[in-house]
C-alpha positions as CSV (number, residue, x, y, z in Angstrom):
1,M,-37.1,76.5,12.5
2,T,-39.2,73.3,13.5
3,H,-38.2,70.0,12.9
4,S,-41.1,68.7,10.5
5,A,-40.3,72.0,8.1
6,T,-37.1,71.0,7.8
7,D,-37.5,67.6,7.1
8,T,-40.3,68.8,4.7
9,L,-37.8,71.5,2.6
10,A,-35.3,68.1,2.5
11,N,-37.8,65.9,1.2
12,E,-38.7,68.7,-1.5
13,E,-34.6,69.4,-2.5
14,I,-34.8,65.4,-2.8
15,A,-37.9,65.9,-5.6
16,A,-36.1,68.9,-7.1
17,R,-32.8,67.3,-7.6
18,A,-34.7,63.7,-8.6
19,A,-36.5,65.9,-11.3
20,R,-33.3,67.1,-12.3
21,L,-31.6,63.9,-12.4
22,F,-34.8,62.4,-14.7
23,A,-35.5,64.9,-17.3
24,E,-31.7,65.7,-18.5
25,P,-31.5,65.0,-22.1
26,G,-30.1,61.6,-23.1
27,G,-29.5,60.5,-19.2
28,E,-29.7,56.8,-19.0
29,I,-30.9,54.9,-16.2
30,R,-30.1,51.5,-15.7
31,S,-30.2,48.4,-13.5
32,D,-26.4,47.8,-11.2
33,L,-27.5,43.9,-11.8
34,G,-27.4,43.8,-15.9
35,L,-28.6,41.0,-18.0
36,S,-28.7,37.4,-16.3
37,L,-26.2,35.2,-17.4
38,R,-28.2,32.1,-15.6
39,V,-31.3,33.5,-18.5
40,Q,-29.2,33.6,-21.1
41,T,-27.2,30.7,-21.0
42,L,-31.0,28.8,-21.1
43,I,-32.3,30.4,-24.0
44,R,-28.9,29.6,-25.7
45,W,-29.6,25.9,-25.4
46,L,-32.9,26.2,-26.5
47,A,-31.7,28.0,-29.6
48,I,-29.3,25.2,-29.8
49,I,-31.7,22.4,-29.7
50,G,-34.9,24.3,-32.0
51,Q,-32.3,24.7,-34.5
52,T,-30.8,21.0,-34.9
53,A,-34.0,19.7,-34.7
54,A,-34.4,22.2,-37.6
55,V,-31.6,20.8,-39.4
56,G,-32.3,17.0,-38.6
57,V,-36.8,17.9,-39.8
58,A,-35.3,19.3,-42.7
59,I,-32.5,16.7,-44.1
60,G,-34.7,13.3,-42.7
61,W,-38.4,14.8,-43.6
62,M,-38.1,17.1,-46.2
63,K,-35.2,16.2,-47.9
64,L,-33.1,18.5,-48.3
65,N,-29.8,19.0,-49.4
66,L,-28.0,21.0,-46.8
67,P,-24.3,21.4,-46.3
68,L,-24.5,19.6,-43.0
69,P,-20.4,19.9,-42.5
70,P,-20.2,23.4,-41.5
71,I,-24.3,24.0,-40.3
72,M,-22.7,21.6,-37.4
73,L,-19.3,23.5,-37.0
74,A,-21.8,26.8,-36.4
75,I,-24.0,25.0,-33.9
76,A,-21.2,23.6,-32.1
77,S,-19.4,27.1,-31.6
78,S,-22.6,27.7,-29.9
79,I,-22.5,24.9,-27.9
80,T,-19.2,25.9,-27.0
81,V,-19.7,29.5,-26.2
82,N,-22.7,28.3,-24.0
83,L,-20.6,26.1,-22.1
84,Y,-17.8,28.7,-21.5
85,A,-20.7,31.3,-19.8
86,H,-22.1,28.1,-17.6
87,A,-18.9,28.3,-16.5
88,Q,-18.6,31.5,-15.6
89,L,-21.8,32.0,-13.7
90,S,-20.5,31.3,-10.5
91,E,-18.1,34.6,-10.8
92,S,-20.5,36.5,-12.8
93,P,-24.2,35.3,-12.1
94,H,-24.9,39.1,-14.3
95,L,-23.2,40.2,-17.4
96,S,-22.2,43.9,-17.7
97,D,-23.2,45.5,-21.0
98,R,-19.6,45.3,-22.8
99,S,-20.1,41.6,-22.2
100,A,-24.0,41.0,-23.4
101,T,-23.3,43.0,-26.1
102,A,-20.2,40.7,-26.8
103,Y,-23.0,37.3,-26.3
104,L,-25.1,39.0,-28.1
105,A,-23.8,39.4,-31.0
106,F,-22.4,36.3,-31.2
107,D,-25.7,35.1,-31.4
108,T,-26.6,37.7,-34.3
109,L,-23.5,36.2,-36.1
110,Q,-24.0,32.6,-35.5
111,L,-27.6,32.7,-36.8
112,T,-26.3,35.0,-39.5
113,T,-24.2,31.7,-40.8
114,L,-27.2,29.4,-40.3
115,L,-29.5,31.5,-42.4
116,S,-27.1,32.3,-45.1
117,L,-26.3,28.6,-45.3
118,T,-30.0,28.1,-45.3
119,G,-31.2,30.0,-47.9
120,G,-30.6,33.5,-46.7
121,L,-33.7,35.8,-46.8
122,T,-35.5,33.3,-48.3
123,N,-35.9,30.5,-44.8
124,P,-39.0,31.0,-42.8
125,F,-36.9,31.3,-39.8
126,V,-35.3,34.6,-40.9
127,V,-37.1,36.7,-38.5
128,L,-35.3,35.2,-35.6
129,I,-32.2,37.4,-36.3
130,L,-34.3,39.7,-34.8
131,A,-34.4,38.6,-31.7
132,P,-30.4,39.0,-29.7
133,L,-31.4,42.8,-30.6
134,T,-35.1,42.5,-28.6
135,V,-33.3,41.5,-25.9
136,A,-30.7,44.3,-26.2
137,A,-32.7,47.0,-26.4
138,A,-34.4,45.8,-23.2
139,V,-31.9,45.9,-21.0
140,L,-28.4,48.2,-22.3
141,R,-27.3,51.2,-23.2
142,R,-28.2,53.2,-26.3
143,V,-24.3,52.8,-27.3
144,H,-25.1,49.2,-26.9
145,V,-28.0,48.9,-28.5
146,G,-26.6,51.0,-31.7
147,I,-23.7,48.5,-31.8
148,L,-26.1,45.3,-32.5
149,V,-28.2,47.4,-34.6
150,A,-25.8,47.9,-37.3
151,I,-24.4,44.2,-36.6
152,T,-27.7,43.3,-37.1
153,V,-28.0,45.3,-40.3
154,L,-25.0,44.0,-41.7
155,G,-25.8,40.3,-41.3
156,V,-29.1,41.1,-43.0
157,A,-27.4,43.0,-46.1
158,A,-25.2,39.9,-46.0
159,L,-28.0,37.1,-46.3
160,G,-28.9,39.1,-49.6
161,I,-26.0,38.3,-50.8
162,F,-23.8,35.8,-49.5
163,D,-26.8,33.3,-49.1
164,K,-26.8,29.4,-50.6
165,P,-30.0,28.5,-52.3
166,L,-32.1,25.6,-51.1
167,D,-32.3,22.9,-53.3
168,W,-35.1,21.1,-52.8
169,S,-34.4,17.1,-54.0
170,G,-34.8,17.1,-57.5
171,E,-37.8,20.1,-57.5
172,G,-34.5,22.9,-58.2
173,D,-33.7,25.6,-56.6
174,I,-36.5,27.9,-55.8
175,L,-36.1,31.1,-57.3
176,F,-37.9,34.2,-55.9
177,P,-37.9,37.8,-58.0
178,P,-35.1,40.0,-57.1
179,L,-38.5,42.5,-55.6
180,Y,-39.4,40.2,-53.0
181,R,-35.6,39.5,-52.0
182,V,-35.3,43.6,-51.6
183,G,-38.3,43.7,-49.9
184,L,-37.2,41.0,-46.8
185,W,-34.0,42.9,-47.2
186,A,-35.9,46.1,-46.4
187,S,-38.5,45.1,-44.2
188,L,-36.0,43.4,-42.2
189,S,-33.3,46.0,-42.1
190,F,-36.2,48.8,-41.2
191,A,-37.7,46.4,-38.1
192,A,-34.2,46.5,-36.9
193,L,-34.0,50.2,-36.6
194,F,-37.7,50.0,-35.1
195,I,-37.2,47.6,-32.5
196,G,-33.7,49.0,-31.3
197,G,-34.7,52.1,-31.3
198,Y,-38.6,52.3,-29.9
199,V,-38.3,49.1,-27.4
200,W,-34.8,50.7,-25.8
201,R,-37.0,54.1,-25.6
202,V,-39.7,51.9,-24.0
203,A,-37.3,50.3,-21.7
204,A,-36.0,53.3,-20.7
205,E,-38.7,55.2,-19.5
206,T,-40.0,52.1,-17.7
207,R,-36.1,52.2,-15.6
208,R,-36.6,56.2,-15.1
209,T,-40.3,55.8,-13.4
210,A,-38.5,53.3,-11.5
211,A,-36.1,55.0,-10.4
212,A,-37.6,57.7,-9.8
213,L,-40.1,55.6,-7.8
214,A,-37.1,54.5,-6.1
215,T,-36.3,58.3,-5.2
216,T,-39.3,58.5,-3.5
217,Q,-39.6,55.9,-1.4
218,L,-36.3,56.9,-0.3
219,A,-37.5,60.1,1.0
220,L,-40.2,58.7,2.2
221,A,-38.1,56.1,4.3
222,R,-35.9,59.0,5.4
223,E,-38.8,61.1,6.5
224,Q,-40.1,57.9,8.3
225,K,-37.0,57.5,9.7
226,V,-36.4,60.6,11.1
227,S,-39.8,60.8,13.3
228,A,-39.5,57.5,14.4
229,V,-36.1,58.0,15.7
230,G,-36.9,61.3,17.5
231,A,-39.8,60.4,18.8
232,L,-37.9,57.4,20.4
233,A,-35.6,59.6,21.4
234,A,-38.5,62.5,22.5
235,A,-39.9,59.5,24.7
236,L,-37.1,57.5,26.3
237,A,-35.6,61.2,27.2
238,H,-39.2,62.0,29.1
239,E,-39.7,58.6,30.7
240,L,-36.3,57.4,31.8
241,G,-34.4,61.6,32.7
242,T,-36.2,61.0,36.0
243,P,-35.7,58.0,36.8
244,L,-32.3,57.9,35.9
245,G,-31.7,61.3,37.6
246,T,-33.2,59.9,41.1
247,I,-30.8,56.8,40.7
248,S,-27.4,58.9,39.9
249,V,-28.4,60.9,43.0
250,V,-29.1,57.7,45.3
251,A,-25.4,56.4,44.1
252,G,-23.8,59.1,45.0
253,E,-24.8,59.2,48.1
254,L,-24.5,55.7,48.8
255,A,-21.1,56.2,47.0
256,R,-20.3,59.0,50.0
257,D,-22.0,57.0,53.1
258,V,-19.8,53.5,52.1
259,S,-16.9,52.8,53.0
260,P,-14.3,52.1,50.3
261,D,-13.5,48.8,51.7
262,S,-17.1,47.8,52.0
263,P,-18.6,44.8,49.7
264,L,-20.9,47.1,48.7
265,R,-18.9,49.3,46.7
266,E,-17.9,47.6,43.7
267,D,-21.8,47.5,43.1
268,I,-22.7,50.9,43.5
269,E,-20.1,51.7,41.6
270,L,-21.9,50.0,38.9
271,L,-25.0,51.0,39.1
272,R,-23.4,54.7,39.1
273,S,-21.9,53.6,35.3
274,Q,-24.8,52.0,34.0
275,S,-26.6,55.0,34.8
276,A,-24.4,57.3,32.8
277,R,-24.4,54.5,30.5
278,C,-28.3,55.3,30.0
279,R,-28.0,58.8,29.8
280,D,-25.1,58.1,27.0
281,I,-27.7,56.2,25.1
282,L,-30.1,58.7,25.0
283,A,-27.6,61.2,23.7
284,D,-26.9,58.9,21.0
285,L,-30.5,58.4,20.1
286,S,-30.1,62.8,19.6
287,R,-27.2,62.6,17.9
288,Q,-28.7,59.9,15.3
289,R,-31.8,62.2,14.9
290,V,-29.6,65.1,13.7
291,L,-27.6,62.5,11.6
292,A,-30.6,61.6,9.5
293,Q,-31.8,64.4,9.2
294,Q,-28.5,65.7,7.6
295,E,-28.4,62.1,5.2
296,D,-29.0,62.8,1.5
297,P,-31.0,59.3,0.9
298,L,-29.7,60.3,-3.1
299,A,-26.3,59.8,-2.0
300,R,-27.2,55.9,-1.5
301,L,-27.9,56.0,-5.6
302,A,-24.4,57.6,-6.1
303,Q,-21.1,55.7,-6.9
304,V,-18.1,56.8,-4.9
305,P,-13.9,55.5,-5.0
306,L,-13.7,52.5,-3.1
307,S,-11.2,54.2,-0.9
308,Q,-13.8,57.0,0.0
309,L,-16.1,53.5,0.7
310,I,-13.8,51.8,3.2
311,E,-12.9,55.0,4.8
312,E,-16.1,55.8,6.0
313,A,-17.3,52.3,6.5
314,A,-14.2,52.4,9.1
315,A,-14.7,55.4,10.4
316,P,-17.0,54.6,13.6
317,H,-14.2,52.4,14.7
318,Q,-11.2,53.5,14.4
319,L,-9.0,53.3,18.1
320,P,-6.6,56.3,19.1
321,D,-4.1,54.1,19.7
322,K,-4.0,51.4,16.2
323,R,-3.5,52.4,12.6
324,L,-5.4,51.6,9.3
325,Q,-3.9,52.4,6.2
326,I,-5.6,52.0,2.8
327,I,-2.9,51.2,0.3
328,A,-4.0,50.5,-3.6
329,L,-1.5,47.9,-4.8
330,S,-3.0,48.5,-8.8
331,E,-2.6,51.7,-11.4
332,G,-4.9,53.3,-13.3
333,P,-8.0,54.4,-12.1
334,E,-9.9,53.5,-8.6
335,P,-12.5,51.6,-9.2
336,R,-15.8,53.3,-7.8
337,L,-18.8,51.1,-5.7
338,P,-22.3,51.6,-5.1
339,H,-23.1,53.6,-1.9
340,Q,-25.0,51.0,-0.5
341,P,-25.8,50.7,3.6
342,E,-24.6,46.4,2.4
343,L,-20.4,47.7,1.3
344,L,-21.2,50.0,4.1
345,H,-22.5,47.2,7.3
346,G,-20.5,44.5,5.7
347,L,-16.8,46.4,5.3
348,G,-17.5,48.1,8.4
349,N,-18.0,44.9,10.9
350,L,-14.9,43.8,9.0
351,V,-12.4,46.6,9.9
352,Q,-13.6,47.0,13.5
353,N,-13.4,42.9,14.3
354,A,-9.8,43.5,12.7
355,L,-9.0,46.3,15.0
356,Q,-10.4,44.8,17.8
357,F,-7.8,42.4,17.6
358,A,-4.8,43.5,16.3
359,T,-2.0,44.8,18.0
360,R,-0.5,48.1,16.6
361,E,-2.2,48.7,12.8
362,V,-4.7,46.9,10.2
363,M,-3.9,47.0,6.0
364,V,-7.0,47.0,3.9
365,E,-5.3,46.2,0.7
366,L,-7.2,47.5,-2.5
367,V,-6.0,45.3,-5.8
368,W,-8.4,45.2,-9.3
369,D,-7.8,44.7,-12.8
370,A,-10.4,44.3,-15.6
371,S,-11.9,41.5,-14.6
372,S,-12.2,41.5,-10.7
373,L,-11.6,43.6,-8.0
374,N,-10.0,42.6,-4.8
375,V,-10.2,44.4,-1.2
376,T,-7.9,42.0,1.9
377,I,-8.1,43.0,5.4
378,V,-5.2,42.4,7.2
379,D,-4.1,42.6,11.0
380,D,-1.3,42.0,13.2
381,G,-3.3,40.4,15.9
382,P,-3.0,36.5,16.9
383,G,-5.3,35.7,14.0
384,F,-8.7,33.7,13.3
385,A,-8.6,30.5,16.4
386,P,-7.8,27.5,14.6
387,A,-11.1,25.7,15.7
388,L,-13.5,28.2,14.4
389,L,-11.3,29.2,11.2
390,A,-13.4,26.6,8.9
391,R,-16.4,28.0,10.1
392,L,-16.1,31.3,10.4
393,G,-19.4,32.7,8.6
394,E,-21.7,31.2,10.9
395,P,-23.8,32.9,13.9
396,Y,-23.0,32.6,17.4
397,L,-19.0,31.1,17.3
398,S,-16.9,31.0,19.9
399,A,-13.6,29.5,21.2
400,R,-10.8,29.1,23.9
401,D,-7.4,29.9,22.3
402,D,-4.5,30.1,24.7
403,D,-6.9,30.3,27.9
404,R,-8.3,33.7,27.1
405,P,-11.9,33.3,24.6
406,V,-11.8,34.1,20.8
407,S,-15.3,34.9,19.6
408,H,-15.7,36.1,15.5
409,G,-19.5,34.6,15.2
410,L,-22.2,37.4,14.9
411,G,-20.1,40.4,13.1
412,V,-18.4,38.0,10.7
413,F,-21.9,36.5,9.9
414,I,-23.4,39.6,9.3
415,A,-20.5,41.2,7.2
416,K,-20.3,38.0,4.5
417,T,-24.6,38.3,4.5
418,L,-24.4,41.7,3.5
419,L,-21.9,41.5,1.4
420,G,-22.6,38.3,-0.2
421,R,-25.9,40.4,-1.4
422,T,-23.6,42.4,-3.7
423,G,-22.0,39.5,-4.8
424,A,-18.8,39.0,-3.3
425,R,-17.6,36.0,-2.1
426,L,-15.2,35.7,0.8
427,T,-12.4,34.0,2.1
428,F,-10.6,33.9,6.0
429,A,-6.7,33.0,6.8
430,N,-4.0,33.1,8.9
431,R,-0.6,34.5,8.0
432,R,2.6,32.3,8.2
433,K,4.1,35.8,9.7
434,G,0.8,36.1,12.0
435,G,-2.4,38.2,12.1
436,A,-5.9,37.3,10.2
437,E,-6.5,37.8,6.9
438,V,-10.0,38.8,5.3
439,A,-10.2,38.6,1.5
440,I,-12.9,40.1,-0.8
441,V,-13.4,39.6,-4.1
442,W,-15.9,41.4,-6.8
443,G,-16.3,40.5,-10.7
444,Q,-16.2,42.2,-12.5
445,N,-20.0,43.6,-13.3
446,Y,-20.4,44.9,-10.0
447,F,-18.2,47.8,-10.4
448,T,-17.1,50.5,-12.6
């Protein structure tokens, strides 16, 4: 079977598997990034400003007699939560579904409390109780949307029972007919159910379409990669095959004719080694074509155990005289991370750097809990050069330590950049017992 036929069948298999994935009943696809904490913080600040302004207008201009202490306490609770959320921005720029549900549930309950103190269902702003639910339906999974729907419906019911009628300053309480209040309760409850179901369904279909498009693009990129690598390998083999053969033959003849102590001997051996290296490069390109044909693009969408991801990243860099150990120091299910090129190349570069400078052994320690994931790469080598330690992560760093050249620049820079794109924070240090240590920390939102 020709390569083009093989590639076509592979792409058809990718499309078929993608169709099965997206047609799965009840299947859900969502963004790995989740809800933006920065956007939620900004919206909550706007809500706090609006609530404060509404209370000020009601008391100062409309002369309404409102229970000010509990109202200000409710607004102050929202300020406290927002200050806490703002402090978490540097660690977790995006919220997990659980955290987002907790924040949106608080917003719903806080608004329910304010409305119950200012007229309940008869407050003109009562429709705003649906705002957190609308946000949840657009970005969260079905089970979390269901939780917000239940909280909203219960909040609307509470407004119909435990509300404090507005005192219209001398005009007395305005009493609305019971049928009108029941109608408001029913309309808001049905609106919560409708928004929760309809918006979630529309958003889910949009995500499924985007995921299908991403899978199609992966298949297209795979085919382009295979074609490009194959064409490059074929062109190089054709163009360089004859010159390399000639160079090898001539270098061999010269090596036989030149005496071992000749000053040209070293140059001839260099010429032979470089021609052999060119042949190895051509062979490597051929292997890359085979690997590209065997690669499964859908694997990039999956999540794999952390230790498996590190083993895959370190495999191309392991050396026969140095041992690599991966040690899990936490109990419970091992975290799973996306099978992304950024992770593979970033972790691979750091492991390669550790193996290069290690004396005998490199250890990768894994520690996780409910809020963070820590990967520490430790080697028993000489450690980072003190002159470079504070500047690690910048490209093209080099120094001389104890009369030997030391360079950590470009590889560490690439690793830090790639892992930084996944939300990781990297720190570099020298251990007291000797050796270098690289600590990588992810927040809760990146792993499952």
